[in-house]
N, C-alpha and C positions, 0 to 999 in steps of 0.2 A: 660260593663266592670266595675270591682269594683273600688272604689275610693282609693286614696293613703293610707288612714288610715283604710281600710277594715279589720275587725277583732279586732280593738282596742276598748276596753270597757272603758267608762268614767263614773264616778260617780260625779255628780255635786251638790255641796251645795252652791248655789248662789242665788242672788236676785238683783233687780233693773237693771243695765245695763252692767257693765264691764264683770262680770262673765258670765251672760247669753249669751251675744254676743259672747264670746269666745267659749262657748259650741256649739252655732249654727254654727260657722265657722268650728269646728271640725266635726260636724255632716255632713256638706256639703262635707267634705273630706272622708266620709264613716264611721266615728266612730259611735259606738252604745252608745248613750248618755242617761243616766238616770238622770233626774233632781229630786232631793229630795226637797219637799216643806212641810211646816207644813200643817196639815189637813185643815186649814182655808185659805190656799193659800199664796203665796208670795205677798208682797205689790204692785208690778207692775201690778198685775191683776186688781187692783182697782184704777189705775190712769186713770180717764176718762173712766169708763166702759160703754159699750153699751148693755151689758146683764150680768146676774150674773156670776161672776168669769172670765169675759173676757173683755179685752181692746186691742185697737190697739197697745198700748205701749208694752204689753206683747207678743202679736202675732208676732210683728215685729222683735223680737230678740230671739225667743225661738223655731223656727221651727226645725223639725227633731228629737225631743226628746221624751222620755217616761216620764210620770209624776208619781212619787211615793210619796205618802203622808206619812210622819212620824213626830210625835211629838218627836223631839230629846231630849227633857227634860226628857223623860220617859225611864227607863232601857230596856223595851221591844223593843223600837225603836233602841237603840244602839246595842242590840243583833242582830237585823236584818242587820244593817250596817256591823257588824263584820262578819256575814255570807257571805255578798256580797263581801267584800274587797279582799279575796283571788283570786277571779275571775276577778278583775279589773286591768286595766293597768294604769289608770290615775284618780286622784281625783282633782277636782277644787273647791276652796272655796274663796269667797270674804266676809270679815267681819271685825269687830274690832279684834285686836290681841288676846283678852282674850276669844273670843267666841269658837274657836276650842277646847281649853283645857277644858273649862267649859262643853262642850257637849260631850267630849270624842272622838272627831274626829280629833285631832291634828296629826301632822306628826309622832311624836314619837310613839303614840299609834297604828296608822294604819300601819306604816312601820314595826312594830314588827310582825304584822299579815301577811304582804306581803312585804318582803324586796325589791322586784323588782318594787315597786309602784313608779310612778311619781306623786308627790304631789305638786300641784301649789297653793300657797296661795297669795292672793292679799289683801293688806291693803292700807289705805289711805296714810300713811306717813312712812311705814317701821317699822321694829322691834326695832330699836335703836333711841336714841335721845329724846329730851324733848317732842316731839309731838307724840311719838310712840303709846301711848295708846288712842289717840283721834280718835273719829269717823270722817268720812269725806265723803262728796259727791262732785260731779263735781264742784259746785259753790265754795266750800271751797278750792278745789285744784286750781281753777282759781285764787282765791284771794291770796292764800299763795305762789304761784309760779311766780307771775308777769304777768301771762296771761291776767288778768283783767286790770291791770294797763297799759299794752301795747296797749290796745284799746283806741280809741279816743271817747269813749262813756261815757258821764257824764250826769246824770239826777238828778235834785234836789240836785246838789252839790256833788254827790257821784258817784264812778265808777260803770258801769253796766257790768254784765257778758256777754260773748258770749252766746246768747240765742237760736240761730237757731239750734244748736246741741251741746250736751255735749261732748266737745272735749276730755277732759281728760278721761272720761269714755270709749268712743268708742276706743280711741287710746290704752288704757290699755287692752281692750278686744282683740285687734289685737296682742298686746304684749304677752298676755297669750297664745293665740293659737300658735304663733310663737315659744315661749319658750318651750311649751309642745312638739311640733314637734322636736325641737332640742334635748330635753331630751330623747325622744323616740329613736331618732337616736343614741345618746350616749349609751343608754341601749343596743341597738343592737350590739354595738362594745365592750362593757365592761360587759354586763349582770347585771349592777348595776342600781337600782332605785336611785332617789334623790329628794330632796326638791327644788322647784323653788319658788322664791319670786318676785313678781312684785308689783308696787305701783302706785297710781295716781300721787304722787309727782314726781316720776321718768319720767313717760311718759309726764307729763305736761312740765317738763323742757326740755325733748328731743324734744318736738315740737318747742321749742325756741332755738334750738342748736346754731344758728348764733348769736342771741342776748346774750345768756348765755356765749358764748366764750369771754374770755378776753385776749388780747394780750398786754403784759406789756408795750412795747414801744409806743403803741397807747393809751391804756386805763387806765394804772395804776394811773397816776396823775389825769386824768379827773374823774375817778370813785371815787377816794379818796376825791376830792373836792366836788363831788356831795353828797356823803354820809355824809360828814361833814355839808354841807348846809342843807341837808334833815333833819338831827337831829335838827338843829336850827329852821327850819320852823315848824316842828312838835311841838317842845317845845314852840314855840310862838303861837301855835294854828292856824296856817295858814289854810285857807279852802283848800279842796282837789284840786279844780280847779287850784289854784295858784301853789300848789305843783306839780301837773301834768304838768302844763305849763313849770315849771322849768325843769322837767324831759325831756320834748320834746326839749326844747331849748338847753339842755346840750348834749344830745346824738345824735339826728338826726333831726335837724329842718326842713330838706327838705324831710323827709320821708312821711309826711302827704299826703294822696292820693289826696286830693283836690288841692294840689299844684304841682302835678305830672301829666302833660298832657298825659304821655305815659302809665300810669298804673292806670286806673280808668274807671268809667262808664260815658256814655254820653247819653243824651236824644236826640233821633232822631225824625223824623216827626211822627212816629206811634208807638214808643216804645223806649226801652233802649238797648244799646249794651255796651259790655266791650272790652277794648283793653289792651293788655299786651306786652309792648316792653321793654325788659330788656337788650338790647345791642344797641350800636350806629348804626349799620347797620339797625336794625329794626326801630329805632327811625327816621332815615333818610328816610326810605321808607314811614313811616306814614306822616311826614310833607310834603313829596312830593305829596302824595295822596291828602292832604288837601290844597296844594298850599301855605304853610307857610314856614318861615325861622326860624332857631333856632341858637342862638349865640354859642351853644355848639360845632358847627361844624366850628367855626372860630378860627384862631390861637390865642393862649394866653388865652383860655377859663379858667375861674376859677369858679368851681362849688360852691364854698363857698362865693363868693363875694355878696355884697348887690345888685349889678346890676343884677346878675344872679337870685337872689331870686325875685326881682321885675319883671324881664322878665318872669320867670316861671308863675307868676300870670297872666300876660298879655297873655301869650301863651294859658293858660287854657281857658281864656275868649274868645279868638279868635276861638279856636277849638270848644268850646260849641256852638257858633253862627253858625259855618259851619255845624256841625253835625245836627242841627235842620232843615237843608234845604232838606234832603233826608230821605227816609224810611230806616228802619233797613236792609231790604233785599238789597236795592240799595247799602248801605255802605258795607255790607258783600261781595257783588260781587266785588266792587272796592278794598277792603282791601285784600280779598283772592287772587285776581289777582296780587297784589303787594307783597304777602307773608307776610302780617302783621297779627299777631295773634289777632283774634277777635271773638266774639260770642254774641248771643242775651241773654238778661236777661230773664229767664223763672221761672215759679213756678214749684215746683217738681211735682205737680199734672198733669202738661202738659206732663210729660215725660213717663207716664205709657204706652202711645201708640206711643211714639216718634220712628221714624224709626231707628235712630242711636242707641238708647238704646235697642230696641227690636232685631235688627239684630245682636247685640253682645251678645245675651243671657242673658241680665241683668234684664229681667222680667220673673217671674215664676207665674203660677197659681196653687194653691193647694186647697184641699177640707178639711175644718176644720169640725170636728165632731159635733160641736155646732153652729158655725157661718156660715157654708156654704163656698161659694167660697171666696178665699183670693188671691189677686194679690199683689206681693211684689217684692223687689229687689232680684235677683238671686245670685248664687255663684260669688264671686269676682275674682276667678282665673280660667284660662283654662289650662288643662294639657292633652297632646295628648294621653298618654298611660293609665293614671289613672284619668279619667274625674270626676269632681265634680258634685254633683247632690243634689238638694233640696229634702231630703228624704220624708218629710211629713210636714203638717202644725204643728203649736205648739200644744201641748197636752192639752186637757181639764184637769181640776184639778183632780188629782188622777186617770187618765184614765187607767194607766197600773198597778196600785197598786196590784190588785188581781192576775193578771197574773205573776207579778214578785214574789210575795210571794208564790204562788203555786209552782213556779219553785224552791223555796227554801225549799219546803216540808210542807208548812202550809196548813192544810185542812180547810174545811168550819167552823168547830167548833172553831178552833184557830183564824181564821179570824174574826169571830163574837166576840170572846173575846177581840181581839185587838180593834175592833170598839167600844165596850162598855167601854173600858178603855180610849178611845180617842187617842190611839196610831196612828191609821190610820183613813182615812175619811170613 
């Protein structure tokens, strides 16, 4: 059965993570995605390459696409784009705000050629405001949106980014795909194309929705006092660790996971497991399994008292000692029986053959034209009537250039001329 976006044609001018990931998600839904790259390849092909023009970083987020190489600084390349646009439904681009206009692939230009076009542009900080013209990557978005400061990771006196995965980039990729689908639905209702704008700034803030939310009766005075003291600390040249400690003490001194016995990891006899109890009934089940008592279940409990803070530390220590006495599997059996959310800590490489992951269709095997067999995470969504499918592995650099251009009427002589001019690979 065809996917939900069967017949939708996407022209993708993207690189690195956010844009490419969105194109892959749309391809899984059945869209025909053409990725435009410079003849020398987009930068992510060369991040830890294992062979010429190929890297796991590129393969992991570019499956299901065709690769068309074009040097968009040359007029012949723009002419090719303009020939393709009338047949396209969607254009995706992630870049600095000045790039589309400089290359002649901005919304105003392309929408004149195809008024029904859905044009999704992703920038770091949006089209307006003092930072609108600045380039930005995930680490910059983490720094400028509070994501980095919200972490308890400090090394050599400075905050450290979330390094396990680029949160702002991948979240923006999902946002792009989501918004494109909404715009396509709107077009079905109205017949009108439109410009869609997404930002790393917006998605990084959305990831912090609860922390970003301010309720005047609770936060106004506290936030005002903090911002005033923050300015004084910075003016005095206070080291970051002191500033960060002041932040923690002000807003949520009990949130640090090491002081929360119910939402953290524990070392067991043969490994580590995580527990996550975010309600009192779940917390009560956990302490019952461990044979411990908690003052939170006593009348008159005050979660902000010094007695409570001291007790929390003792409870963590007691739980740590108890968890060391059994294996992870033993604990999971006990916690599962009691209905306590828990799970083992694993490395992602362990999950390629994990029964739970495989049985839910989250692993796919594809054949790459250059690299051979590729095993990777499969489509994220299941749909009963329009199932998603990994269409193909990521394309080799320029793999589809000749076929695409021949489809536009370019013969061998013209293709050779374009190669000699450096327009295509």
